Residue, then its C-alpha position, 0 to 999 in steps of 0.5 A: m214310760g219310765a227311763k228303765y223301759w227305754t233303757f231296756c228297749l234300747a239295750y235289748s234292741a242293740i243285742f242283734p246288731v252288736t253281735g252281728a257286727l262282731g260276728g262268730s259265735l257271738q252272732t249266734f248268741g245274738i240270733l238266739l236272744t232276739f229270735p222272736f223279733l228277727p222276721l220283722a227285723y230282717m224286713g226292716g233291715m232290707a227296707m233300710v238297705a233299699l232306701v239308702q242303697s247301701n248294705s252297710f245300713y242293714l244292721l241299723g234297719a234291723f235295730l230300728s225294727i227290733f226297737a219298734q217291736v220291743l217298744v210296743i211290747a213294753f208299752c203293752l206290758l206297762v198298760r197291763k200293769q197299770a190296769k191291774e194296779q187300778q183293779a186292786 
């Protein structure tokens, strides 16, 4: 994967943790943007809390979980794009 895919994955994954740390109406905005990934992000965040025994690691776990999900989707889209290019 190219640098633009990694940059997109990191930037998109950081939306929820950054807006969550800022709080207020920005937190609502972050929730709306990352809504499809939040069920697994919640589980990832809680797993990180259980692993480290500190609530302050929830956002890190959520970030890693969203990053993994976005990375899989970006990889699938890249494979699909390459397959279409080979057919043409």
